[in-house]
C-alpha positions in Angstrom: -0.1 0.1 0.1 1.3 3.5 -0.8 1.0 6.1 1.7 0.6 9.8 1.2 1.0 13.1 3.0 -2.2 14.9 3.1 -2.4 18.6 2.5 -3.1 20.9 5.5 -6.4 22.5 6.1 -4.8 25.8 4.9 -4.1 24.4 1.5 -3.2 26.6 -1.3 -6.0 26.5 -4.0 -5.5 25.2 -7.5 -5.8 27.9 -10.2 -9.1 26.4 -11.3 -10.6 26.3 -7.9 -12.2 29.0 -5.7 -10.0 30.5 -3.0 -9.9 28.7 0.3 -11.4 30.5 3.1 -10.3 29.7 6.8 -11.2 26.2 7.5 -13.7 25.6 10.4 -13.4 21.7 10.3 -10.5 19.4 10.1 -9.2 17.7 6.9 -10.9 14.5 8.4 -14.2 16.1 7.6 -13.3 16.4 3.9 -16.2 15.4 1.5 -15.3 13.2 -1.6 -18.2 12.3 -4.0 -18.0 10.0 -7.1 -20.2 11.0 -9.8 -21.4 8.2 -12.1 -23.8 7.8 -15.0 -24.3 7.3 -18.7 -22.1 9.0 -21.3 -23.5 12.5 -22.1 -25.7 12.6 -18.9 -24.0 15.7 -17.8 -21.5 14.6 -15.1 -18.6 16.5 -16.2 -20.7 19.8 -16.8 -22.0 19.4 -13.3 -18.6 19.0 -11.7 -17.1 21.9 -13.7 -20.0 24.1 -12.5 -19.6 23.4 -8.8 -15.8 23.3 -8.7 -15.1 25.9 -11.4 -12.8 23.2 -13.0 -12.1 22.8 -16.7 -12.5 19.1 -17.1 -12.9 18.2 -20.8 -16.6 17.8 -21.7 -17.9 15.4 -24.5 -20.3 16.6 -27.4 -23.6 14.5 -28.0 -23.1 10.9 -26.9 -19.4 10.7 -27.5 -17.6 10.0 -24.4 -14.9 12.5 -23.4 -14.3 11.1 -19.8 -12.6 7.9 -20.6 -10.7 7.7 -17.4 -11.4 8.9 -13.8 -10.9 12.5 -13.5 -10.5 14.3 -10.2 -11.7 18.0 -10.0 -9.9 20.8 -8.2 -11.1 20.7 -4.6 -13.3 23.6 -3.4 -14.7 24.6 -0.1 -18.6 24.6 0.7 -20.0 25.4 4.1 -16.5 25.2 5.8 -15.6 21.8 4.4 -13.4 20.8 1.6 -15.3 18.9 -1.4 -13.7 16.8 -4.0 -15.6 15.7 -7.1 -14.7 12.4 -8.9 -15.7 12.1 -12.5 -16.0 8.6 -13.9 -16.8 7.1 -17.4 -20.1 5.4 -18.1 -20.2 1.8 -19.0 -21.5 2.8 -22.3 -18.3 4.6 -23.0 -17.6 5.1 -26.7 -13.6 4.7 -26.4 -13.2 1.9 -23.9 -14.8 -1.5 -23.2 -16.9 -2.1 -20.2 -14.1 -4.4 -18.9 -11.7 -1.5 -19.2 -14.1 0.9 -17.3 -14.8 -1.7 -14.5 -11.0 -2.2 -14.0 -10.3 1.5 -14.2 -13.0 2.5 -11.6 -12.1 -0.6 -9.3 -8.5 0.4 -9.1 -9.1 4.0 -8.4 -11.6 3.0 -5.7 -9.7 0.2 -4.1 -6.4 2.2 -3.9 -8.3 5.3 -2.4 -9.9 2.9 0.1 -6.5 1.3 0.8 -5.1 4.7 1.6 -7.9 5.5 4.3 -10.2 7.5 1.9 -13.9 6.7 1.8 -16.7 8.5 -0.2 -19.3 10.4 1.5 -21.5 9.5 -1.4 -22.0 8.7 -5.1 -24.3 10.7 -7.3 -25.9 9.0 -10.5 -26.8 11.2 -13.3 -29.7 10.4 -15.7 -31.0 12.3 -18.5 -34.7 13.5 -18.1 -34.5 14.4 -21.7 -34.3 10.6 -22.9 -37.5 9.4 -24.6 -37.2 6.0 -23.2 -34.8 4.2 -20.8 -33.3 1.4 -23.0 -31.3 -1.5 -22.1 -28.0 0.2 -22.2 -29.3 2.7 -19.5 -30.5 -0.1 -17.5 -27.4 -2.1 -17.8 -25.4 1.1 -16.8 -27.6 1.5 -13.6 -27.2 -2.2 -12.9 -23.4 -2.0 -13.0 -23.7 1.1 -10.8 -25.8 -0.8 -8.0 -23.4 -3.6 -8.1 -20.4 -1.3 -7.6 -22.0 0.5 -4.6 -24.0 -2.4 -3.1 -27.6 -2.1 -1.7 -26.4 -1.4 1.7 -25.0 1.8 0.6 -27.9 3.2 -1.3 -28.5 5.5 1.5 -25.6 7.5 0.5 -26.7 7.4 -3.2 -28.2 10.6 -5.1 -30.2 9.6 -8.4 -30.1 13.1 -10.1 -32.2 13.9 -13.2 -30.5 16.3 -15.5 -31.3 18.3 -18.6 -34.8 19.8 -17.7 -34.4 22.5 -19.9 -34.6 20.2 -22.8 -38.1 18.9 -22.2 -41.6 20.4 -21.6 -42.1 20.5 -17.8 -45.2 18.4 -17.8 -43.4 15.5 -20.0 -40.3 15.6 -17.7 -42.8 15.2 -14.7 -44.2 12.2 -16.1 -40.9 10.6 -17.0 -39.8 11.5 -13.4 -43.0 9.7 -12.0 -42.4 6.7 -14.1 -38.8 6.5 -13.2 -39.5 6.6 -9.6 -42.5 4.3 -9.5 -41.5 1.4 -11.8 -39.5 -1.7 -10.8 -37.5 -1.9 -14.0 -36.0 1.7 -13.3 -35.2 3.3 -10.2 -37.9 2.2 -7.5 -35.9 -0.6 -6.0 -33.1 1.7 -5.3 -35.3 4.4 -3.7 -36.9 1.9 -1.7 -33.5 0.9 -0.3 -32.7 4.5 0.7 -31.4 6.4 -2.5 -32.7 9.8 -2.9 -34.2 11.2 -6.2 -33.4 14.8 -7.1 -33.6 17.4 -9.9 -30.5 19.3 -11.2 -31.7 22.7 -12.4 -28.5 23.4 -14.3 -27.4 26.3 -11.9 -24.5 26.7 -9.6 -26.9 26.9 -6.6 -28.9 23.7 -7.6 -25.3 22.0 -7.8 -24.4 23.1 -4.4 -27.9 22.1 -2.9 -27.2 18.6 -4.3 -23.7 18.3 -2.9 -25.2 19.6 0.5 -27.4 16.5 0.5 -24.3 14.2 0.3 -22.4 16.3 3.0 -24.9 14.9 5.6 -23.7 11.4 5.0 -21.2 9.3 6.9 -18.6 8.1 4.7 -19.0 4.6 3.5 -17.1 1.7 2.1 -18.6 0.6 -1.3 -19.2 -2.9 -2.1 -16.4 -3.2 -4.7 -13.9 -1.6 -2.2 -14.9 -4.3 0.6 -15.0 -7.2 -1.8 -11.4 -6.2 -3.2 -9.5 -4.9 -0.2 -11.3 -6.5 2.9 -12.4 -9.8 1.3 -9.3 -10.1 -1.0 -11.6 -11.2 -3.8 -10.5 -11.6 -7.3 -12.3 -8.8 -9.4 -14.0 -11.3 -11.5 -15.6 -12.8 -8.2 -17.0 -9.2 -7.2 -20.6 -8.5 -7.8 -19.7 -6.2 -10.5 -17.4 -8.5 -12.2 -20.0 -11.3 -12.1 -22.4 -9.1 -13.4 -20.2 -7.8 -16.3 -19.1 -11.5 -17.3 -22.9 -12.3 -17.4 -23.5 -9.4 -19.8 -20.4 -10.4 -21.8 -21.7 -14.1 -22.1 -25.1 -12.8 -23.3 -23.4 -10.6 -25.9 -21.3 -13.3 -27.1 -24.5 -15.7 -27.5 -26.3 -12.9 -29.4 -23.5 -12.5 -31.8 -23.2 -16.5 -32.0 -27.0 -16.4 -33.3 -26.4 -13.4 -35.6 -23.5 -15.4 -37.2 -25.5 -18.4 -37.8 -28.0 -16.3 -39.4 -25.6 -14.5 -41.7 -24.0 -17.8 -42.7 -27.3 -19.0 -43.8 -27.9 -15.7 -45.8 -24.4 -16.3 -47.2 -25.2 -19.6 -48.6 -28.4 -18.4 -50.1 -26.5 -15.6 -51.8 -23.8 -18.1 -53.1 -26.6 -20.3 -54.5 -28.1 -17.2 -56.1 -24.6 -16.3 -57.5 -25.1 -12.7 -55.9 -21.5 -11.9 -55.2 -22.0 -8.5 -53.9 -24.4 -9.6 -51.2 -21.9 -12.6 -50.3 -19.1 -10.2 -50.0 -21.2 -7.9 -47.7 -22.4 -10.6 -45.4 -18.9 -12.0 -45.2 -17.5 -8.8 -44.0 -20.3 -8.4 -41.6 -19.7 -12.1 -40.3 -16.0 -11.4 -39.8 -16.8 -8.1 -37.7 -19.1 -10.3 -35.4 -16.5 -12.9 -35.2 -13.8 -10.6 -34.2 -16.2 -8.8 -31.5 -16.9 -12.3 -30.1 -13.2 -13.0 -29.8 -12.8 -9.6 -28.1 -15.6 -10.2 -25.7 -14.0 -13.6 -24.8 -10.6 -12.2 -24.4 -12.0 -9.5 -22.3 -13.7 -11.9 -19.9 -10.7 -14.1 -19.5 -8.2 -11.4 -18.9 -10.3 -9.2 -16.6 -8.6 -10.3 -13.2 -5.0 -10.7 -14.9 -5.1 -7.2 -16.3 -6.6 -5.7 -13.0 -3.7 -7.1 -11.1 -1.2 -5.8 -13.5 -2.8 -2.5 -13.8 -3.1 -2.1 -10.2 0.8 -2.9 -9.6 1.7 -0.3 -12.0 -0.5 2.3 -10.5 0.9 1.8 -7.1 4.4 1.9 -8.4 3.7 5.3 -10.3 1.9 6.6 -7.3 5.0 6.0 -5.3 7.3 7.6 -7.8 4.7 10.8 -7.7 4.9 10.8 -3.9 8.6 10.7 -3.6 8.8 13.3 -6.3 6.5 15.6 -4.5 8.4 14.9 -1.3 11.3 16.0 -2.9 10.0 19.2 -4.2 8.5 19.9 -0.7 11.7 19.4 0.9 13.6 21.7 -1.6 10.7 24.3 -0.9 11.1 24.0 2.7 14.9 24.6 2.6 14.5 27.5 0.4 11.9 29.0 2.8 14.3 28.4 5.7 16.9 30.2 3.8 14.8 33.2 3.3 13.5 33.1 7.0 17.1 33.1 8.4 17.9 36.2 6.1 14.9 37.9 7.3 15.7 37.1 11.0 19.2 38.6 10.3 17.5 41.7 8.6 15.4 42.0 11.6 18.4 42.1 14.0 20.0 44.6 11.8 17.0 46.9 12.2 16.8 46.9 16.1 17.5 50.5 16.2 15.5 51.5 12.9 12.0 53.0 12.8 9.2 50.8 14.1 7.4 50.9 10.9 10.3 49.2 9.0 10.9 46.6 11.8 7.0 45.7 11.7 7.2 45.2 7.8 10.1 42.6 8.3 8.3 41.0 11.2 5.2 40.5 9.1 7.2 39.2 6.1 9.0 36.8 8.4 5.6 35.6 9.9 4.3 35.0 6.4 7.6 33.0 5.5 7.2 31.0 8.5 3.5 29.9 7.6 4.7 29.0 4.0 7.7 27.1 5.5 5.4 25.1 7.6 2.9 24.4 4.7 5.8 23.3 2.5 7.0 20.6 4.8 3.6 19.2 4.8 2.3 19.7 1.3 2.1 16.3 -0.8 -1.0 16.8 -2.8 -4.4 15.4 -2.2 -4.7 11.4 -2.5 -7.6 11.8 -5.0 -5.8 14.3 -7.2 -2.7 12.1 -7.0 -4.8 9.2 -7.8 -6.3 10.6 -10.7 -3.0 11.7 -12.4 -1.6 8.3 -11.8 -4.6 6.7 -13.5 -4.0 8.9 -16.7 -0.5 7.5 -16.8 -1.4 3.9 -16.2 -4.1 3.8 -18.8 -1.9 5.7 -21.3 -4.0 9.0 -21.3 
């Protein structure tokens, strides 16, 4: 396990975050929230709105969040809040197995380093005409990651209300909350159902709901870290393998039908149709091979990528520590120079002595901060994830 020095409560702000006011609570009261949901559901836009970050946003249904991103922390109601952006299981650039490994590695590493989530926000587009199989599968994987016991820390947030007639949106909202095939089972187990009105105040009010929670251990974290399960043995891994098996079976049936049509085309001497059917058959066979390969290497790749992540995080932590030590030594030298200047102004005017004293006090604070500053775990983890997955 890699350990990290946490930033003190008087942390310096990132350039993309709001300035930090004086802390009224300890860093132990920091709030970390994972944002999940389908591609294009507005996760990253919500995070940027709340945190004043500039994470990349996809256009349409094309995924832009292909890795786990950590936004710049910000202070709300006297507590530091960190929002974590995750890709959906309908990602356009990565397979479901890659997404599961990525999220599992991130969450398990954070948990090993003593960091828990205060809650998880799941985004759903109220503008969707219907909730198709992909959306339901996305939410099913979400529930397996969280575990039903943790649904009390989950907010299901409907988004994009400006794109629908209010009455249409209300009807969809009622359907989502009242039908077993949608969100009703999760709501009955403690999840909350909220709207996001696409305003900063709405975003902060949603976050306030999560801030009331006690941090929890998600099911995937407990299974991987506490129970030492192989990722393929976790609830999410089992569900994913079930989905992959069903996809493979559908492709197999499609190939059988295509081969039948191909024989008919051959008998009819329809060479153009035969070539088209052959190309389509080859694509399905390649997809079946990929699915089988993904299923068989899920655990192996998880272990390799987890080890790579930990090694990279240790390198980053060591580099940060060296930089902090250099900064501390520089501040110490400047403090010594100021102390000497202060001694030399014993007989000088009171005003000049006061200016030097004020500067020395400022340097002393910077010196103490530089000794302790190592970067927040979640932001360090996010940068390391980028490296491991080649982003």
